[in-house]
N, C-alpha and C positions, 0 to 999 in steps of 0.2 A: 662680318655682317652677312647674313644669309640673303640669297636672292629672293625676290618676291614674285610670285606667279600672278598672272592676271586671272581674275574670277571668270569662270565660264559663263556663257550666256544663260544657261539654265539655273545658275545660282540666284537665290533671292536678292533683291536690291539691298545693298549695304552689307553683303556678306564679306567677312574678312578672313574666313577659314572654312575648309571642309574638314569635317571630323572623320575619324577612322570608321565610324559606323554609317557614314554616308550623309549625315545631317550637316547643316551649315550653321556657322556661328557669326554673330556680328560684334563680338567682343573687341574692345579697342586694344587690348594687350594679348599677345600670344599666350602668356601664362594663364590668362583667365578663359581663353577659348576652349571649347569642347570638354569642359569639366563634366564628368559623368558620361561621356560619349567615347571613351577609350582613347582620347588624345587627338592631337591635330594630325591630319593626313597631309593637307596642303595649306600653307599660310599665304594669303593674298595681300596682307598688309593693311595699313590704316591710312592710306593716302586720301586726300580730299575726294578723289574720284571713287574710291572704294566705300567710303562711309559718308553718307549725307546726314549730318547731325543738326543742320539748321534749315529752316524753311527758306524758300527762295526770297521771301520778303526780308528776312534777316540778312541773308547773303548780299542782297542788292543795296540795302540801306545801312547795314551795320547795327541796326536796332530792331528789336522785336516789336511787332505791332501791339498796340495797347488794347486791352479788353475791357477796361474799367473795373476789373476785379483786382483784389489784393494779390500781390506776388506770393507764390508758394515756395520761393527760393529762400532758404534760411539766411540770416544775416551772418556775414563773416567779415574779417578785417578787409578783405578784397571787395566785399559786397555789403557795405554798411547800410543800416536802416536809416532812411531819411525821414525827418519829421514831416507830418502832413501839414499842408498850408493852413493857416488859421483863417476863418471866415470864408466867404465865397466871393468869387470874382463877378463883377457886373459889367 
């Protein structure tokens, strides 16, 4: 396993790699980082400190805040569609 470097202070938030052309990537996997940028120069990794993928509200409560809008997440066996409640509550 390769050692992971710490992202420099000048790197954009959420950076997981610096590319050989000097740009930064936030890809979760090294194999996907820096495609089209001559490859990875330095890999910082995907630790929770390196990549913020959830809002503080989700991190604190474990559930995303509701917006009243339908979900845009496709249904999968891990994320089944739940039937809408019939009628209205009073």
